[in-house]
C-alpha positions as CSV (number, residue, x, y, z in Angstrom):
1,X,-67.8,-192.6,-6.2
2,X,-67.1,-189.0,-5.3
3,X,-64.8,-187.0,-7.6
4,X,-63.4,-183.5,-7.2
5,X,-64.1,-182.3,-10.7
6,X,-62.7,-178.9,-11.8
7,X,-59.9,-178.7,-9.2
8,X,-57.6,-177.0,-11.7
9,X,-60.2,-174.2,-12.1
10,X,-60.3,-173.3,-8.4
11,X,-56.8,-172.4,-7.2
12,X,-58.1,-171.8,-3.7
13,X,-59.1,-175.4,-3.2
14,X,-56.5,-177.4,-1.4
15,X,-55.2,-180.6,-2.8
16,X,-55.3,-183.7,-0.7
17,X,-52.7,-186.2,0.3
18,X,-53.6,-189.3,2.2
19,X,-50.9,-191.1,4.3
20,X,-51.5,-194.8,4.7
21,X,-50.1,-197.2,7.3
22,X,-51.4,-200.4,8.8
23,X,-53.5,-199.4,11.7
24,X,-53.9,-195.6,11.2
25,X,-52.7,-195.2,14.7
26,X,-49.1,-194.3,14.7
27,X,-47.1,-193.5,11.5
28,X,-49.8,-192.2,9.2
29,X,-51.4,-190.2,12.0
30,X,-48.0,-188.5,12.7
31,X,-47.5,-187.9,9.0
32,X,-51.0,-186.3,8.7
33,X,-50.4,-183.9,11.6
34,X,-46.8,-183.1,10.7
35,X,-47.6,-182.5,7.1
36,X,-50.6,-180.2,7.9
37,X,-48.4,-178.2,10.3
38,X,-45.6,-177.9,7.8
39,X,-47.9,-177.2,4.8
40,X,-49.6,-174.4,6.8
41,X,-46.3,-172.9,7.8
42,X,-45.1,-173.0,4.2
43,X,-48.4,-171.8,2.8
44,X,-48.7,-174.9,0.6
45,X,-52.1,-175.5,-1.0
46,X,-52.3,-179.1,0.3
47,X,-54.0,-180.8,3.2
48,X,-53.3,-184.3,4.6
49,X,-55.5,-187.0,6.0
50,X,-54.6,-190.5,6.9
51,X,-56.0,-194.0,6.8
52,X,-55.1,-197.6,7.6
53,X,-55.1,-200.9,5.8
54,X,-55.8,-203.2,8.8
55,X,-57.8,-200.9,11.1
56,X,-59.3,-203.0,14.0
57,X,-57.2,-206.1,13.3
58,X,-55.6,-205.8,16.8
59,X,-58.9,-204.7,18.5
60,X,-59.5,-201.2,19.8
61,X,-56.1,-199.6,20.2
62,X,-57.6,-196.2,21.1
63,X,-57.6,-193.1,18.9
64,X,-53.9,-192.4,18.5
65,X,-50.5,-193.8,19.6
66,X,-48.9,-192.1,22.6
67,X,-45.7,-192.1,20.5
68,X,-47.4,-189.9,18.0
69,X,-48.9,-187.6,20.6
70,X,-45.6,-187.3,22.5
71,X,-43.6,-186.5,19.3
72,X,-46.2,-183.9,18.2
73,X,-46.1,-182.3,21.6
74,X,-42.3,-182.1,21.6
75,X,-42.5,-180.4,18.2
76,X,-45.1,-177.9,19.5
77,X,-47.6,-179.2,16.9
78,X,-51.2,-178.9,18.0
79,X,-53.4,-181.9,18.3
80,X,-57.2,-181.8,18.7
81,X,-58.5,-182.5,22.3
82,X,-60.4,-185.5,21.2
83,X,-58.5,-187.2,18.3
84,X,-60.6,-189.3,16.0
85,X,-60.5,-193.0,15.9
86,X,-58.4,-194.8,13.2
87,X,-60.1,-195.0,9.9
88,X,-59.8,-197.7,7.2
89,X,-58.8,-196.8,3.7
90,X,-61.7,-196.9,1.1
91,X,-62.0,-196.7,-2.6
92,X,-63.6,-193.3,-2.2
93,X,-60.5,-192.1,-0.3
94,X,-58.3,-193.3,-3.1
95,X,-60.5,-191.6,-5.7
96,X,-60.8,-188.3,-3.9
97,X,-57.1,-188.0,-3.1
98,X,-54.6,-186.2,-5.3
99,X,-51.7,-188.2,-3.8
100,X,-51.6,-191.3,-1.7
101,X,-48.5,-192.3,0.2
102,X,-48.1,-195.7,2.0
103,X,-45.4,-195.3,4.6
104,X,-43.7,-198.7,4.2
105,X,-43.5,-200.4,0.8
106,X,-42.4,-203.8,2.2
107,X,-45.4,-203.8,4.5
108,X,-48.1,-202.1,2.5
109,X,-47.7,-203.0,-1.2
110,X,-49.0,-206.6,-0.6
111,X,-51.9,-205.2,1.5
112,X,-52.7,-202.8,-1.3
113,X,-52.5,-205.6,-3.9
114,X,-54.9,-207.7,-1.8
115,X,-57.4,-204.9,-0.9
116,X,-57.1,-202.5,-3.8
117,X,-55.3,-204.3,-6.7
118,X,-56.0,-201.6,-9.3
119,X,-54.4,-199.1,-7.0
120,X,-51.2,-200.8,-5.8
121,X,-49.1,-199.2,-8.5
122,X,-50.8,-195.9,-8.5
123,X,-49.6,-194.8,-5.1
124,X,-46.2,-193.7,-3.7
125,X,-44.4,-195.9,-1.2
126,X,-41.9,-194.8,1.4
127,X,-39.7,-196.9,3.8
128,X,-40.6,-195.9,7.3
129,X,-40.5,-198.8,9.9
130,X,-43.2,-199.6,12.4
131,X,-42.4,-200.1,16.1
132,X,-41.6,-203.8,15.5
133,X,-38.5,-202.7,13.5
134,X,-37.5,-199.3,14.8
135,X,-38.1,-197.1,17.9
136,X,-40.2,-194.0,17.5
137,X,-37.2,-191.8,18.0
138,X,-35.6,-193.3,14.9
139,X,-38.7,-193.8,12.7
140,X,-40.4,-190.5,13.2
141,X,-37.4,-188.3,12.3
142,X,-37.1,-190.4,9.1
143,X,-40.8,-189.8,8.4
144,X,-40.3,-186.1,9.0
145,X,-37.4,-186.1,6.4
146,X,-39.7,-187.8,3.9
147,X,-42.4,-185.2,4.6
148,X,-40.0,-182.3,4.2
149,X,-38.9,-183.7,0.8
150,X,-42.5,-184.2,-0.2
151,X,-43.4,-180.6,0.7
152,X,-40.4,-179.3,-1.3
153,X,-41.5,-181.4,-4.3
154,X,-45.1,-180.2,-4.1
155,X,-43.9,-176.6,-3.7
156,X,-41.9,-177.0,-6.9
157,X,-45.0,-178.4,-8.7
158,X,-47.1,-175.5,-7.5
159,X,-44.4,-173.0,-8.4
160,X,-44.1,-174.4,-12.0
161,X,-47.8,-174.3,-12.5
162,X,-47.9,-178.1,-12.7
163,X,-50.9,-180.0,-11.5
164,X,-51.4,-183.1,-9.4
165,X,-55.0,-183.3,-10.7
166,X,-56.3,-186.7,-11.7
167,X,-58.8,-187.9,-14.1
168,X,-62.2,-189.1,-12.9
169,X,-61.9,-192.0,-15.3
170,X,-58.7,-193.5,-13.9
171,X,-57.9,-191.9,-10.6
172,X,-54.3,-191.6,-11.7
173,X,-52.2,-188.7,-10.5
174,X,-51.0,-186.1,-13.0
175,X,-47.6,-184.5,-13.1
176,X,-44.9,-183.9,-15.6
177,X,-42.3,-184.2,-12.8
178,X,-39.6,-186.8,-13.3
179,X,-39.5,-189.9,-11.3
180,X,-38.8,-189.4,-7.6
181,X,-36.9,-191.6,-5.3
182,X,-38.2,-192.5,-1.9
183,X,-35.9,-194.5,0.3
184,X,-34.4,-197.1,-1.9
185,X,-37.1,-197.6,-4.6
186,X,-38.0,-195.3,-7.4
187,X,-41.6,-194.1,-7.6
188,X,-43.3,-191.9,-10.1
189,X,-46.7,-190.3,-9.7
190,X,-48.3,-191.7,-12.8
191,X,-50.0,-189.1,-14.9
192,X,-53.0,-188.2,-17.0
193,X,-54.2,-184.6,-17.0
194,X,-57.9,-183.9,-16.3
195,X,-59.8,-183.7,-19.5
């Protein structure tokens, strides 16, 4: 399993957040691109990627949702000419990330428990609905608010000299920040400093 040892000793190395949704087609892809655009604008030392918990379950949906593409274009956020196909979440992804955010707890906690039981309580959960519960013009602005709050929180961590480094032994996130509230549930990035 790959592990990014020594991240605290290389301040130029960007930390990694992975956004997780069901198909890695709509919400998590929007979160990935929006976060990277915002983090770049804010000069935050973080980069996002995204994955899905049920990639391929509905067949080949194509590379990315038109709702995601349309919303990114309206915001003026660039998107590659040939977006990649959705990718499934793996144990390596979890181990290599500094922070993992599943975009809807009611939907994704059970999937995490089934697929990655040792990780279900080690990630952060938000409350952003999929298209079966909310239109894109309602869900994506809510996702943007969550991302802005996350960027502010990460900026505060960087500004205080705190670290989101994890131990290679546990893969648990490290921070001395207090518990954070996302939506209606409280989540805390669980911590152990790299030793």
